[in-house]
C-alpha positions in Angstrom: 34.4 2.5 -26.3 32.8 5.5 -24.6 29.1 5.5 -23.8 27.0 8.5 -24.8 27.3 10.2 -21.3 31.1 9.9 -21.5 31.3 11.8 -24.8 32.0 15.6 -25.1 28.6 16.4 -26.6 26.5 14.8 -23.9 23.6 15.5 -23.6 23.3 17.5 -26.9 21.3 14.9 -28.8 21.3 15.2 -32.6 18.8 13.6 -35.0 16.9 14.0 -38.2 13.2 13.3 -38.8 13.3 12.7 -42.5 12.4 9.0 -42.2 9.5 9.4 -39.8 7.5 12.3 -41.1 4.9 9.8 -42.5 4.8 8.0 -39.1 4.3 11.2 -37.2 1.4 12.1 -39.5 -0.1 8.6 -39.2 0.1 8.8 -35.4 -1.8 12.2 -35.4 -4.4 10.8 -37.8 -4.8 7.6 -35.8 -4.9 9.5 -32.5 -7.9 11.6 -33.8 -9.6 8.4 -35.0 -9.2 6.6 -31.7 -10.5 9.5 -29.7 -13.5 9.8 -32.0 -14.3 6.1 -31.6 -14.0 6.4 -27.8 -16.3 9.4 -27.5 -18.9 7.6 -29.6 -19.1 4.8 -27.1 -21.4 4.6 -24.0 -19.8 6.0 -20.9 -19.5 2.6 -19.2 -17.6 1.2 -22.2 -15.3 4.3 -22.3 -14.5 3.6 -18.6 -14.0 -0.1 -19.2 -11.6 0.6 -22.1 -9.6 3.1 -20.1 -9.3 0.7 -17.1 -8.2 -2.1 -19.4 -5.5 0.0 -20.9 -4.2 1.2 -17.5 -4.2 -2.3 -16.2 -2.3 -3.5 -19.3 0.3 -0.8 -18.9 0.8 -1.6 -15.2 1.2 -5.3 -15.8 3.3 -5.1 -18.9 5.8 -2.5 -17.6 6.5 -4.9 -14.7 6.7 -7.9 -17.0 9.4 -6.2 -19.1 11.6 -6.2 -15.9 10.7 -9.8 -15.2 8.3 -9.1 -12.4 4.8 -10.6 -12.6 2.0 -8.9 -10.7 -1.7 -9.8 -10.3 -3.8 -8.4 -13.0 -6.9 -8.7 -10.8 -5.2 -6.8 -7.9 -4.1 -4.0 -10.3 -7.7 -3.7 -11.5 -9.1 -3.7 -8.0 -6.6 -1.1 -6.9 -7.3 1.2 -9.8 -11.1 0.9 -9.1 -10.5 1.7 -5.4 -8.3 4.7 -6.2 -10.8 6.1 -8.8 -13.8 5.5 -6.6 -15.4 3.2 -9.2 -15.9 0.2 -6.9 -19.1 0.4 -4.8 -17.2 -1.3 -1.9 -13.5 -1.3 -1.3 -12.0 -4.3 -3.2 -9.3 -6.4 -1.6 -5.8 -6.0 -3.0 -3.4 -8.7 -1.8 -0.3 -7.7 -3.8 1.4 -4.5 -2.6 3.4 -4.4 -5.9 0.1 -4.3 -7.9 -1.2 -1.6 -5.6 1.9 0.5 -6.2 1.8 -0.1 -10.0 -1.9 1.0 -10.1 -1.1 4.2 -8.1 1.6 5.0 -10.6 -0.8 4.6 -13.6 -3.4 6.9 -12.0 -0.8 9.6 -11.0 0.7 9.7 -14.5 -2.7 10.6 -15.9 -3.8 13.0 -13.1 -0.5 14.9 -12.9 0.7 14.8 -16.5 0.5 18.6 -17.0 2.6 19.4 -13.9 6.3 20.1 -13.9 8.6 17.2 -13.2 10.3 17.4 -9.9 12.7 15.3 -7.8 9.9 14.8 -5.3 7.6 13.4 -8.0 10.2 10.9 -9.2 10.8 9.8 -5.6 7.1 9.4 -5.1 6.9 7.3 -8.2 9.8 5.2 -7.0 8.1 4.5 -3.7 4.9 3.4 -5.6 6.6 0.9 -7.8 8.8 -0.4 -4.9 5.9 -1.1 -2.6 6.4 -4.5 -1.0 10.2 -4.5 -1.7 12.6 -4.6 1.1 15.8 -5.1 -0.8 16.3 -1.5 -2.1 16.3 2.0 -0.7 13.2 3.7 -2.0 12.6 7.3 -2.8 16.3 8.2 -3.1 18.9 8.3 -5.8 21.3 5.4 -5.8 24.5 5.8 -3.7 26.4 2.6 -4.0 30.0 2.7 -5.1 29.8 -0.2 -7.4 29.3 0.5 -11.1 25.6 0.5 -12.3 25.7 -2.0 -15.2 23.2 -3.7 -17.4 24.5 -7.2 -17.9 23.4 -10.6 -19.1 24.9 -14.1 -18.9 25.9 -16.6 -16.3 28.2 -15.7 -13.3 31.7 -15.4 -14.5 30.6 -15.0 -18.2 28.7 -11.8 -17.9 28.3 -9.6 -20.9 28.1 -5.8 -20.1 25.6 -4.1 -22.3 25.8 -0.7 -20.7 27.4 1.1 -17.8 25.7 4.2 -16.3 27.3 7.3 -14.7 28.6 6.7 -11.2 26.4 7.4 -8.2 28.4 10.5 -7.3 27.3 12.1 -10.6 23.6 11.3 -10.2 22.5 14.4 -8.3 23.9 16.8 -11.0 22.8 14.6 -13.9 19.2 14.5 -12.6 19.2 18.2 -11.9 20.1 18.8 -15.5 17.6 16.2 -16.7 14.7 17.7 -14.8 15.6 21.2 -15.9 15.7 19.9 -19.6 12.4 18.1 -19.2 10.5 21.2 -17.9 12.2 23.6 -20.2 11.1 21.5 -23.2 7.7 21.1 -21.8 5.6 23.2 -19.4 8.2 25.9 -18.6 8.3 27.4 -22.1 8.1 26.9 -25.8 9.9 23.8 -26.7 12.3 23.5 -29.7 11.1 19.9 -29.9 7.8 20.3 -31.7 6.8 16.7 -31.9 5.4 15.0 -28.8 6.8 11.6 -29.8 10.3 12.9 -30.3 10.4 14.6 -26.9 9.0 11.4 -25.4 11.7 9.3 -27.1 14.5 11.6 -25.9 13.2 11.8 -22.4 13.1 8.0 -22.1 16.7 7.6 -23.5 18.0 10.5 -21.4 16.6 9.1 -18.2 17.5 5.5 -18.9 21.1 6.5 -19.6 21.4 8.2 -16.2 19.8 5.2 -14.4 19.4 7.1 -11.2 17.7 4.5 -9.0 19.0 1.3 -7.5 16.0 -0.5 -9.2 12.9 0.4 -11.1 14.6 2.7 -13.7 12.8 1.0 -16.6 9.3 1.4 -15.2 9.9 5.1 -14.2 11.5 5.7 -17.6 8.4 4.5 -19.3 6.3 6.6 -17.0 8.4 9.7 -18.0 7.8 8.8 -21.7 4.0 8.8 -21.1 4.2 12.1 -19.2 6.1 13.7 -22.0 3.7 12.4 -24.6 0.6 13.5 -22.7 2.1 17.0 -22.2 2.8 17.3 -25.9 -0.6 16.2 -26.9 -2.3 18.2 -24.1 -4.2 15.4 -22.5 -3.8 11.7 -21.5 -4.2 9.4 -24.5 -5.4 5.8 -24.7 -2.4 3.6 -25.4 0.0 1.3 -23.6 3.6 1.7 -24.5 4.7 -1.1 -22.3 2.4 -3.6 -23.9 3.9 -2.9 -27.3 7.5 -2.9 -26.0 6.9 -6.2 -24.1 5.8 -8.0 -27.3 9.3 -7.5 -28.6 11.6 -6.8 -25.7 14.7 -7.8 -27.7 14.2 -5.0 -30.2 13.6 -2.5 -27.4 16.8 -3.4 -25.6 18.8 -3.5 -28.8 17.6 -0.1 -29.9 18.3 1.3 -26.4 21.8 -0.3 -26.4 22.7 1.2 -29.7 21.3 4.7 -28.8 23.6 4.7 -25.7 26.7 4.5 -27.9 26.3 7.9 -29.5 24.5 11.2 -29.1 23.4 11.0 -32.7 20.1 9.3 -32.0 18.1 9.2 -35.3 17.8 5.4 -35.2 16.4 5.5 -31.7 13.9 8.2 -32.7 12.8 6.0 -35.6 12.4 2.9 -33.4 10.5 4.8 -30.8 8.2 6.5 -33.2 7.3 3.2 -34.9 6.6 1.7 -31.5 4.3 4.5 -30.4 2.4 4.3 -33.6 1.9 0.5 -33.1 0.7 1.2 -29.5 -1.9 3.6 -30.9 -3.1 0.9 -33.4 -3.4 -1.6 -30.6 -5.5 1.0 -28.7 -7.9 1.0 -31.6 -8.1 -2.7 -31.5 -8.7 -2.6 -27.7 -11.7 -0.3 -28.1 -13.2 -2.7 -30.6 -12.4 -5.7 -28.3 -13.9 -4.0 -25.3 -17.1 -3.2 -27.2 -17.5 -6.8 -28.4 -16.6 -8.1 -24.9 -19.3 -5.9 -23.2 -21.9 -6.9 -25.7 -21.1 -10.6 -25.1 -21.3 -10.3 -21.3 -24.6 -8.4 -21.6 -26.0 -11.1 -23.8 -24.9 -14.1 -21.7 -24.5 -13.0 -18.1 -28.0 -14.1 -17.0 -28.0 -17.4 -18.9 -24.6 -18.8 -18.2 -23.8 -20.3 -14.8 -21.1 -18.9 -12.5 -18.5 -21.4 -13.7 -19.1 -20.5 -17.3 -18.9 -16.8 -16.7 -15.6 -17.3 -14.7 -14.1 -19.1 -17.7 -15.2 -16.5 -20.2 -13.8 -13.7 -18.0 -10.5 -15.6 -17.7 -10.4 -15.8 -21.5 -11.1 -12.1 -21.9 -8.1 -11.3 -19.7 -5.8 -12.3 -22.6 -7.2 -9.3 -24.5 -7.1 -8.8 -28.2 -4.5 -11.6 -28.8 -7.0 -14.2 -27.6 -6.7 -17.1 -25.2 -3.7 -19.2 -26.3 -4.8 -22.5 -27.8 -8.5 -21.8 -27.1 -10.5 -23.3 -24.2 -10.3 -27.0 -23.6 -12.0 -29.4 -21.1 -8.7 -29.7 -19.3 -8.2 -25.9 -18.9 -11.9 -25.6 -17.9 -11.3 -28.1 -15.1 -8.2 -26.2 -13.9 -9.9 -22.8 -13.9 -13.2 -24.0 -12.2 -11.9 -26.9 -10.1 -14.7 -29.2 -11.1 -14.9 -32.7 -12.6 -14.1 -33.3 -16.3 -17.7 -34.6 -16.8 -19.2 -31.4 -15.5 -16.7 -29.3 -17.6 -17.8 -31.2 -20.7 -21.5 -30.6 -20.0 -20.8 -26.9 -19.4 -18.9 -26.6 -22.6 -21.6 -28.4 -24.6 -24.2 -26.1 -23.1 -22.2 -23.0 -24.1 -22.0 -24.4 -27.7 -25.8 -24.9 -27.8 -26.4 -21.4 -26.5 -24.1 -20.0 -29.2 -21.4 -18.7 -26.7 -18.6 -20.9 -27.9 -17.5 -22.3 -31.2 -16.1 -25.9 -31.2 -12.8 -26.3 -33.2 -10.6 -29.4 -33.9 -11.3 -33.0 -33.0 -10.2 -35.6 -30.5 -7.3 -34.4 -28.3 -7.0 -31.2 -30.2 -10.6 -30.2 -29.5 -10.9 -26.7 -28.2 -13.4 -23.8 -28.1 -13.3 -20.1 -29.0 -15.6 -17.3 -27.9 -18.3 -16.7 -30.5 -18.5 -12.9 -30.7 -20.7 -13.1 -33.9 -23.3 -15.5 -32.4 -26.9 -15.0 -33.2 -29.4 -15.8 -30.4 -29.8 -19.6 -30.3 -33.1 -21.4 -29.5 -31.6 -22.6 -26.2 -30.5 -19.0 -25.3 -34.0 -17.8 -26.2 -35.5 -20.5 -23.9 -33.1 -19.5 -21.0 -34.0 -15.9 -21.4 -37.7 -16.7 -21.5 -37.4 -18.7 -18.2 -35.5 -15.8 -16.6 -38.1 -13.3 -17.7 -41.0 -15.5 -16.5 -39.4 -15.7 -13.1 -38.8 -12.0 -12.9 -42.5 -11.3 -13.8 -43.6 -13.3 -10.7 -42.1 -10.8 -8.4 
């Protein structure tokens, strides 16, 4: 069996769009709706939503590759780089720092031509803290670059990329194609999603780096999408991919068997549309989260606020299994008795909803809560104290 790059028509990709015209239309419609929602929000919530999406993309693009980085460090690094933090925030994880830098650079430089230098810069960013690979250079090892799975001795080869000696010419052709279909002229590829899909497949097939190809390939997808739309958009491709990695890898594997890539375009288009739907949900979640924090930040204690923020980190999917006294103890490092009192207090103030009974007792955030009498009392005490000064 020959891979796509070994076939005589490489890289002359062929495809039809008959099956996805409705998807492309839905994406354009959803894109306009999401941007309208975002513009209608207060500036602080717009910023918060954008930050959450960038953090999600940075964390999830690493998770797809089996690397887990600190969400808090990513957020701190983004705030530092964007000048949002009043004082420089500490970032302990170099990998998180590099991932954050990549997210910012994609958005800031999306309209620029793609260059070898830009790709090397991106590689240095995502490889921050890594000492096991050569950074900022194409791979040079003589061994075959293979995507494999299975135990030692029972490996299954899913894909084999072009040899290292072919990388320079392959990447020269790829960069030329990317710019020709983008900023260097009128592209024959009229649909941003289609160009984004091809760019990702094309790059992943070449697999030019020793490590980090998946992360940079997804960055290239975003750059192509942003260029086609004419501005950065609010969505996280990696979050959507990570939710069903098996489907992503299977679609990529099948696409690397032939240069007729209609199935890949169909998969990718559906994935991007889903990412845009999730962005809409993220806006709604950020708005509800902000209102909740504004309502309770002055009446809940530091432990309670810490727990709520930890629950919010799980995003729109919610905190798995809800909050429990045991989880509360683990997050706050206090006694079970104190945790139980804190949880009961949050119920009385309307912040939490109790669910289940006995060992299955757990608590969910009450986004629809109306001001409780206890919350009214707490606010009254706070206002009285403030009036004395």
